[in-house]
Steps between C-alpha positions, in 0.01 A plus 500: 500500500486552879181700456351216292590251774338718766181517295504126422541564125787264427475268198472127549592207277172529312571863407840417357361191323224704332742763368741234373212307342386813317845545348532128424173515304593822324639528150640838596860568416709478818244283683747224595744754642220659704380158622854418611530839671186427703632155590815661642291763676284227656806315628657820630176595673483166679870511586459842661192395693672185622814699594704274275761610251535830327293679242773446242332342197809289433466325836126432515403150601160356587433579866377232740155648571370515143225269382712267285200413281445867411872555449516203259203641309666841477827352369306301240321814385825692461647210303187489283531874439852444365411188302206661321660840448666439165801683642821388324663422835191341661653154533816633660306722741270213602803278558668772708187527710491124554867491594464791741219344700562127462790262554750496212401297198746252354667620180344376175656180369 
């Protein structure tokens, strides 16, 4: 990764968004998991480059210097990947994703 930085070959938000979009539009088995992996990788990448937090996937949070519009689009694509996957746990996984990155939702009444 240091060599990539020296050569100016580091991915930007658009790179991550394109990969996630490809998985979100794919009917391939495992696409939502791969989209979510790239979301975490994007957040970890920005956290490292902003010297914030660790690379631990359990602790990733949106860093301050990310284009919030692009980040919102990426989250929506990952959610869409889960919602259109036909995976038996798609609803639960989408809800987990929402809870992880958004304020807690009130319990259903």
